[in-house]
N, C-alpha and C positions, 0 to 999 in steps of 0.2 A: 504494500500500500504506500501511498505517497500523499502529497498534498492534493486537496480538492482544488477546483478552479478558484482563482483569486489569490493563488500563492505568490503572485508578484507584488502583493501589497507592501512588501518590505523594500522594494526597489528604490523608493524615493527617500528612505530614511538615511540620515547622516551616519558616517562612520563614528565609532567610539573606540576607546582603548580596548584592545584584546591582548591578553598576555598568556603565553604558554610557559609555565614554570617547570623546568626539568630538574628533577632531583637526582643528582649523581653522587658517586662515591666521594668526589672531591668537593662536595658542597652543592650549593644551589646555583644553577645557571639560569639566566633569563633569556628567553628568545621571543622576540616580537615577530610574528609571521609576516611574510611579505604580502602585499596586495595581490589578489588573484585577478583573473581575466576581467572581471566586472568592476574592478576597483575597490571592492570591499575586502577587508581582512577576514580571514577565516582561521580557525584554531587548528590548522594542520590536519584536519579530519578528511577522510576519503569521501567521495561523493561529489555531486554537482555543487560547485562553489556557490551558485546562486541560491541553493537550497540548504546551505550549511548551517552550522550551529548558531553562529551569531545572527545571521539573517532571521532564523526561526525565532530566537529569543527576542530580538528587536520587534518583530511583528506581534508577538504575543504580549510583550510589555506595552506596546502602543494600544492593543485591544483592551488591556486592563486599565488604560488611562495613565500608565506610568510614563513620564517624560523620557524619551529615548536618550536624551542627554544625561539622564541619571543612571543609565545602564552601563555597567562594566562587566566583562566576562573574564574569568581566570580559570584556566584548565591546568591542573597539576598532573604531571605524568606520574601515575601511581596506580597499582592494581587495587588499592583501597576503595571502599565505597564511601564517597564523600560528595554531598550536594547540599548547598545552603544558599539562601538569598538573604542578604543583610538589609537593614533598614535604609542604608544609603544607596541601594541598587546594585551592589556588588554581588555577582553570581559566582560562587566558588564551586567547582566541580573537579572530580578526579577523572582521569582518562578511563579508569576501571568502571566508574559509574556510567560514563557515557556509553561505553561498550556494553555494559549490562542492560542499559535501557534499550539498546538496539537501534540507535541512530538519532540524528538531530530532531526529527519531528516528535519522537517519543520522549526525548529529553524535554522538548517543548510542552508535551502533555504534563509531565511532572512539574515543570516551571509554572504552567498555568494554575495547577492545583496549589503550588506553594504560594503564589501571589494571592489566590483566592483565600487561602488560610490566613494570610497576613491581613488582608483588607476587610474580611467579613467575620464578625464575631457571632453570627447567627448559627443556625443549626448546620449539621454536616451536609444535609441535603441542599441547603442554600449555597454553601461553599462549592459543592459539586456542580450545581447548576451554573454558578458564576464562572467556574473554571471551564466548563463545557462551552458556554456562550462565547467567552473570550477566545477560546481555541478555534471555534468556527468562524468568528469575526476576523481572525488572523488569516483565514483561508486554508485551514487544515482539516483533514478528514477526521471527524469525531470518533470514528471506529478505532483510531489509534489510542484514544484514551481508554476505551474498554479493554483493548488488547494489552496495554501497558499494565493496568491494574490487575488484570487476570494473571499476567506473568509475575508481577510483584507479590501477589498473594501466595505464590508458590515458592518464593525466594526468601529464606530467613535473613540473608545478608542485606537485602533491600528493605525488608519490613522494619528493620531496626534503624533505618537511616534518618538522621537529623532530628533536631529539637522540635521542629514544627511537623510532627509526624501524624497529622490527621489525614491519612490517606484513605481512599475508598477501597479498603481491602476486604471488608466483610462481604459475605455472599449477598446480603440484603442490599447494601449500597451499590455493589457492582450490578446486580439485577436491575435496580432502579435506574442506574446510569445507562445500561443497555436498552431499557425500555424507552428512555428519553431520546437516545440516539436513533432508535427505530422510529419514534414519533416524528423525527426531523426528516424522515424519508430515506434513511440509510439501512440497507440490509446487513444483518450480522451473520 
C-alpha cells in the first residue's frame, strides 16, 4: 500500500532541519543528508524521495495544525526502539523503529497518533479519530493505520514504546478504527 491520491500535499512545504545521528565506536558523528532530486532533504531512507520520511511527517504535522517551521526530525542509527515527539516539535526516532514500522507512511501513522495524544485530552476514541482524520487530510491511505496497529499489537518491543503510549492496541479500539476506515469507503 502507499499513499492515496493527494500525496503531493507536502510538495509546497518548506525544508526544515533533518539530522541523521550515527553512533559509532569512536563516539557520535553527525551527518546532514544531502538534498535529493526534488530539493528536499530526506533521512537517508530507501524509497521514493518525494514520499520519504520527512515529507510524510511534514504533511501530517500540517494536517494536525502544527506549524511546519516547528518540525525537526532526528533519526538515530540504532536497532533500539525509540520514537518520541517533544513539545517543541522535535521528532526523535531510531532507525530500528523506522524499520519496525515498515516505512515512512507507517511511521506517519504512528506520528499522527502521537500528535493526537498530545493535542487531545478526551477519550481514546476521540484521539483515534483525530489521528485518522489528520492522516487522511495529509493524503495517506487510512488502511495503513489499521495495519500498523495490528502489527504493533503483536510486537512486545513496540507496545512498550514511549511515554505517550496511548496507542490503539486493544482489539476493541482496532475494530472501531477498522470500522471507521471502512465507513470512509476503504476496503480492508
